[in-house]
C-alpha positions, 0 to 999 in steps of 0.5 A: 855657302850655296849658290842660289839662282833665281828665276821666275815662273807662274808660282813666282820667284823660284830658288834652283839650289842645284845650281853649279858653281863654277871657277871656284879657287881655294888655297892649298889645304895641304901643300906638297912635301907636308905630311897629314897624320894617319894611324900607321904606326910608323914614325913620322920621319920613316914615312916622310922618306918613304913619300919622298921616294915614291914620288920620286918613283911617279914623276920617273914612271910617268916620264917612262909612260910618255916616253913609251906614247912618244915612241908609240906614235912616232915609230917607223921601219920594218918593225913598225907594227910589233913595235908600236903594239908592244910599246903601247902594252907597256905603257898600259902595264906602267901606267897601273904601277903608277896609280899604285904609287901615287895611291900609296903616297896618299895613303901616307898622308903625303901629296903626290906629284901629278902635274906635267910642269912638276914631274918634269922638274923632278924626273931623273930620266933624261929628256928626248928630243921633240922630233923622231929618232931612229928605231934603235935610239928610241929603244935604247932610251926606254932601256936607260929609263928603265934602269933609272927607275929599277934603280930608284925602286930597288933603293925604295925597296931597302928603304921601306924595308928598313923603315918597316913599311911592309905595304910600300915594300910588297908594292915595290917588290912584287908590283914594280920591280917585275914589271920593270925587269921583264919590260927591260928584257922585252925591249933590250931583245930588239936591240940585238944586231941580228939579221931578220932571216938566216939562210944556211948554205947547202953544199 
């Protein structure tokens, strides 16, 4: 249905067809958890399993992304500058994999989890406090969150291989898992208890 706005001009009443229609609402044309058929030569049961797995990874990855941003903003101490930049870089990299995972859900005919309150209900990652923790606690939280995502990714790799969903398997194997493992390594090394500088005694 087209909304028409009528205005008066020297030529009389003029109809404006380009008037935007604001405050539109609709019933859900596809509910979360439903699948629409896609010609992918995969059984519906396999697609359903893979969509559920991917949505869990989307929820956990979004939570990990937000955890990185929280700690990026709240970073303190003598390593502030280095960690402030590193955490933001990791967040940007994770954001790209979130898009890959979410779009794969849609390609399979599913509905991607998206809104913060829905993500908060689904994620398996522990909720942090609103306030600022010390730096080791922040970094430890990130490592634990990575471990949760990595476990889910490995389960997804096995599941997608069993279900012969090779595209999903490739995304998880070549894009998501290597990044998660690399970032875990980077953050873990900041938790090694070593002095900033060491001095060799002469004598």
